[in-house]
C-alpha positions in Angstrom: 78.6 128.2 76.9 76.5 128.5 73.7 75.5 132.0 72.9 72.1 133.1 71.4 72.4 135.6 68.6 75.9 136.7 69.8 74.8 137.1 73.4 75.1 134.7 76.4 71.8 133.6 77.7 71.6 135.7 80.8 72.8 138.8 78.9 70.0 138.2 76.4 67.5 138.0 79.2 68.8 141.2 80.7 68.6 143.1 77.5 65.1 141.8 76.7 64.0 142.8 80.2 65.5 146.2 79.8 63.6 146.6 76.5 60.4 145.4 78.2 60.9 148.0 81.0 61.6 150.8 78.5 58.5 149.9 76.5 56.3 150.1 79.6 57.2 153.7 80.2 54.9 156.2 78.6 57.7 158.6 78.1 59.3 160.3 75.0 62.0 158.5 73.2 64.7 160.2 75.2 64.1 159.3 78.9 65.5 158.7 82.3 65.2 155.5 84.3 65.7 155.0 88.0 65.6 151.5 89.3 65.9 152.4 93.0 64.0 155.2 94.6 66.9 156.3 96.8 69.4 156.7 94.0 69.8 159.5 91.4 68.4 158.8 87.9 70.6 157.0 85.5 71.9 159.0 82.5 69.4 159.7 79.8 69.1 157.0 77.2 68.2 157.8 73.6 66.5 154.8 72.0 65.1 156.4 68.8 67.0 155.4 66.7 69.8 153.3 68.5 73.3 154.2 67.4 74.6 152.2 64.4 77.8 151.2 66.3 75.7 149.1 68.7 75.8 145.4 67.6 72.8 144.4 65.5 71.2 142.1 68.0 71.3 144.7 70.8 70.1 147.4 68.4 67.2 145.1 67.5 66.2 144.7 71.1 66.3 148.5 71.7 64.7 149.5 68.5 61.2 151.1 69.1 59.9 150.0 65.6 61.0 148.1 62.5 64.0 149.8 61.0 63.4 149.0 57.4 60.1 150.9 57.1 58.9 154.4 56.3 57.8 156.8 59.1 54.1 156.1 58.1 54.6 152.4 58.3 56.3 152.7 61.7 53.3 154.6 63.1 51.1 151.6 62.0 53.3 149.0 63.7 53.5 151.1 66.8 49.7 151.2 66.9 49.6 147.4 66.7 52.2 147.2 69.5 50.0 149.3 71.8 47.1 147.0 71.2 49.3 144.0 72.2 50.7 145.8 75.2 47.2 146.4 76.6 45.7 143.0 75.9 48.4 140.3 75.8 50.7 140.8 78.8 52.3 137.3 78.7 53.0 137.5 74.9 54.2 141.1 75.1 56.6 140.1 77.9 58.1 137.3 75.8 58.1 139.2 72.5 61.1 141.3 73.6 63.5 138.5 72.7 62.5 138.9 69.0 64.3 141.0 66.4 62.4 144.3 65.9 61.0 143.4 62.5 59.6 140.1 63.7 58.5 141.5 67.0 56.3 144.2 65.3 55.0 141.7 62.7 53.9 139.6 65.7 52.2 142.6 67.2 50.4 143.3 63.9 49.0 139.7 63.8 47.9 139.8 67.4 46.2 143.2 66.9 44.2 141.8 64.0 43.2 138.7 66.0 42.1 141.1 68.7 39.8 142.8 66.2 37.7 139.7 66.1 37.1 139.9 69.8 36.4 143.6 69.7 34.0 143.2 66.8 32.1 140.6 68.7 32.1 142.6 71.9 30.7 145.6 70.0 28.0 143.6 68.3 26.9 142.2 71.7 26.9 145.6 73.3 24.7 146.9 70.5 22.4 143.8 70.8 21.9 143.6 74.5 22.9 147.0 75.8 26.4 146.3 77.0 26.2 142.7 78.2 28.5 140.3 76.2 28.3 136.6 76.3 32.1 136.1 76.0 34.0 132.9 75.5 37.5 131.6 75.2 37.6 132.6 71.6 35.6 135.8 72.3 36.8 137.2 75.6 34.0 139.6 76.5 33.4 139.0 80.2 30.2 138.7 82.2 30.3 139.1 86.0 30.1 135.8 87.8 27.6 135.1 90.5 30.1 135.8 93.2 31.1 139.1 91.7 27.6 140.3 90.8 25.6 139.0 93.7 22.9 137.9 91.2 21.1 134.6 91.1 21.6 131.8 88.6 19.8 133.7 85.9 22.0 136.7 86.5 25.3 134.8 86.6 24.7 132.3 83.8 24.0 133.6 80.4 23.5 131.7 77.2 23.5 133.2 73.7 20.1 134.6 72.7 19.0 134.7 69.1 19.5 138.4 69.1 23.1 138.1 70.3 23.8 135.3 67.9 22.6 137.3 65.0 24.6 140.3 66.0 27.8 138.2 66.5 27.3 136.4 63.2 26.9 139.8 61.4 30.1 141.0 63.1 32.0 137.9 62.0 30.7 138.3 58.5 32.0 141.8 58.4 35.3 140.6 59.7 35.5 137.9 57.0 34.9 140.7 54.4 37.8 142.7 55.9 40.0 139.7 55.8 39.1 139.1 52.1 39.9 142.7 51.3 43.3 142.5 53.1 44.3 139.4 51.0 42.8 140.7 47.8 45.0 143.8 47.3 48.0 145.5 48.7 47.3 147.5 51.8 46.7 151.2 51.5 47.6 153.6 54.3 44.4 154.8 56.0 43.0 158.2 54.9 42.7 161.2 57.0 45.1 163.4 59.0 44.8 161.2 62.2 43.9 157.6 61.4 42.6 155.7 64.4 44.5 152.8 66.0 42.4 150.0 64.5 42.9 151.4 61.0 46.6 151.7 61.5 46.9 148.2 63.0 45.0 146.8 60.1 47.4 148.4 57.6 50.3 146.9 59.6 48.6 143.5 59.4 48.3 143.8 55.6 52.0 144.5 55.3 52.9 141.6 57.6 50.9 138.8 56.0 52.4 139.8 52.6 55.9 140.0 53.8 55.8 136.7 55.7 53.3 134.8 53.6 50.9 134.0 56.4 48.1 131.8 54.9 44.6 133.3 55.0 43.0 130.0 55.9 44.4 130.1 59.4 42.4 133.3 60.2 39.3 131.7 58.6 39.7 128.8 61.1 39.7 131.3 63.9 36.4 132.7 62.7 35.0 129.2 62.6 36.1 128.8 66.2 34.2 131.9 67.2 31.1 130.6 65.5 31.4 127.4 67.5 30.8 129.5 70.6 27.5 130.6 69.2 26.0 127.1 69.2 28.2 124.9 71.5 28.5 125.4 75.2 29.4 121.8 76.2 31.9 119.3 74.9 31.4 115.6 75.3 34.9 114.3 74.7 38.5 115.6 74.6 38.5 115.1 70.9 35.6 117.5 70.6 37.3 120.1 72.8 40.6 119.6 71.0 38.9 120.6 67.7 37.8 123.8 69.3 41.2 124.5 70.9 42.8 124.0 67.4 40.5 126.6 65.8 40.9 129.3 68.4 44.5 128.7 69.5 46.3 125.9 67.6 46.0 128.0 64.4 47.8 130.8 66.2 50.8 128.6 66.3 50.5 128.0 62.6 50.2 131.7 62.0 53.4 132.4 63.9 55.4 129.7 62.0 56.4 131.8 59.0 57.2 134.8 61.2 59.3 132.8 63.6 61.1 131.2 60.6 60.1 127.5 60.9 62.6 125.4 58.9 60.8 122.1 59.0 57.1 122.0 57.9 56.7 118.7 59.7 57.0 120.7 63.0 53.8 122.5 62.3 52.0 119.8 64.2 54.1 120.7 67.3 53.1 124.4 66.8 49.4 123.3 67.0 50.0 121.2 70.1 51.6 124.3 71.8 48.6 126.4 70.9 46.2 123.8 72.2 48.2 123.5 75.4 47.8 127.3 76.1 44.1 127.1 75.3 43.6 124.2 77.7 45.5 126.2 80.3 43.0 129.1 79.8 40.1 126.7 80.2 41.4 125.2 83.4 42.2 128.6 84.9 38.7 130.0 84.0 36.3 127.2 84.9 34.4 129.5 87.2 34.2 132.4 84.9 33.1 130.3 82.0 30.4 128.7 84.1 29.2 132.2 84.9 28.7 132.7 81.2 26.8 129.4 80.8 29.7 127.5 79.4 31.5 124.4 80.5 34.5 123.5 78.4 35.7 120.6 80.6 34.8 117.4 78.7 31.7 115.7 80.0 33.4 112.3 79.9 36.1 113.6 82.2 33.5 114.9 84.7 31.8 111.5 84.7 35.1 109.8 85.1 35.7 111.6 88.4 32.1 111.3 89.6 31.3 115.0 89.1 28.1 116.6 87.7 27.3 120.1 86.5 25.7 120.7 89.9 29.1 120.4 91.5 30.5 123.1 89.2 27.5 125.3 89.9 28.2 124.9 93.6 31.9 125.5 93.1 32.7 122.3 94.9 36.4 121.7 95.5 36.8 118.2 96.9 38.9 115.1 96.2 36.8 114.5 93.0 37.4 118.0 91.6 41.1 118.0 92.6 41.5 114.6 90.9 39.8 116.0 87.7 42.1 119.1 87.8 45.2 116.9 88.2 44.2 114.9 85.3 43.6 117.9 83.1 46.8 119.6 84.2 48.8 116.5 83.3 47.1 116.5 79.9 48.1 120.2 79.4 51.7 119.5 80.4 51.9 116.6 78.0 50.7 119.0 75.2 53.4 121.5 76.2 56.0 118.7 76.3 55.2 117.3 72.9 54.8 120.8 71.4 58.1 122.0 72.7 59.9 119.4 70.7 59.4 121.5 67.6 60.9 124.7 68.9 64.4 123.7 67.7 63.1 124.2 64.2 62.5 127.9 64.7 65.1 130.5 63.7 67.7 131.0 66.4 67.5 134.8 66.2 65.3 135.2 69.3 62.3 133.5 67.7 63.1 130.2 69.4 63.6 131.9 72.7 60.4 133.9 72.4 58.4 130.8 71.7 60.1 128.9 74.6 59.4 131.8 77.0 55.8 131.8 76.0 55.6 128.1 76.7 57.3 128.1 80.1 55.5 131.3 81.3 52.1 130.0 80.2 52.9 126.6 81.5 53.7 128.3 84.8 49.9 129.0 85.2 49.5 125.3 85.7 51.9 125.6 88.7 49.9 128.5 90.0 46.7 126.3 89.8 48.5 123.6 91.8 49.8 126.1 94.4 46.2 127.2 95.2 45.1 123.6 95.7 43.4 123.4 92.3 40.7 125.8 93.6 40.2 127.8 90.4 37.0 129.3 91.8 38.7 131.2 94.6 41.2 133.2 92.6 42.4 133.5 89.0 45.7 131.7 88.7 48.4 133.9 87.2 52.1 134.7 87.3 53.5 138.0 88.5 56.3 139.7 86.5 58.8 138.5 89.0 57.6 134.9 88.6 57.7 135.2 84.8 61.3 136.4 85.1 62.2 133.5 87.4 61.1 131.1 84.7 63.2 132.6 81.9 66.3 130.4 82.6 64.0 127.4 81.8 63.1 129.1 78.5 66.9 129.5 77.7 67.4 125.8 78.4 64.6 124.9 76.1 65.7 127.3 73.4 69.3 125.9 73.4 68.0 122.4 72.6 68.8 121.1 69.2 67.0 118.4 67.2 67.8 115.0 68.7 68.7 116.3 72.1 66.5 115.2 75.1 63.8 117.7 76.2 64.7 119.5 79.4 62.3 119.2 82.3 60.9 122.8 82.2 57.2 122.3 82.6 
């Protein structure tokens, strides 16, 4: 059996799961764990720092922060980790296969991307007294008609000029922050107790310099956010694909230098994988997006299956809608399939397995949509932690694939 980083696949999964469980506990570094209520606690486990005699790959999985940093820098990366743990459960779950330094670099990048969302949310709150317009790129949520009990005006909200101006100002401030990060080396935030955002921003500055992440990818993300200010319908898949690239495909490109991509030609597959995840979000959230005045499903696809916007407004789930969803699910699976062909070009230090786990876990949402009869209005399709763990053997099969090998059927 081929091992991954010195461990056999199921051992690797077990260690990563243990690291995930440890990280979920809000306990001091020295802690006790009991997996069964009717048994005495296990012996206390000291994880800060792990003993040097433990093999490097295991020590990396247990390490609570990057090892080759100062105490100040570690505090910044831990702040970024906390942002990720709160807001990105699927990625946080998969990230525990990464070596510690890469894992915390990924947390820093995610925390910075999250700052775009938070800046937009805050701007909207200030502009309209707490009601955000939200989007796939900017995830502030408005209550849907079913949740709020309001009429069409209450449940469907389009950007007003005041909101658009506030969001544009927030994005301009974000761009200025991005310019400052890339213009000079990061400085540790002043004050005796820097806030989480300042610490995460410092960690981000360290990360983009160490791994050479291009600035233009983050600029593309801002462009995607601006699209949500003026566009709430997409005529064709090509139009929607352009949006998916700007808010998600570029995330794949951002992660390439961190995950150690060895073949630049595989960047196209990284984009496809990001687009697949974004399309998955869109299919899962059709009802929520409609409640915010947005319809991401291409108009040409609606027409192909004989659907109109009135059917979406009525939350109609019939043969036409199920046919549309089967078509879009198949498109998303094809994107996952083609994107996964590039995973073999990532470093085999846990990076490949992390990306594979993200793909199969997120792809599992498509299965969840199918299990509920394509009725994405009734409940938000998702995977439980148990279901995510059940899909990890698929991720191992995908991560073990080398260039030229056939792709395993994991989606």
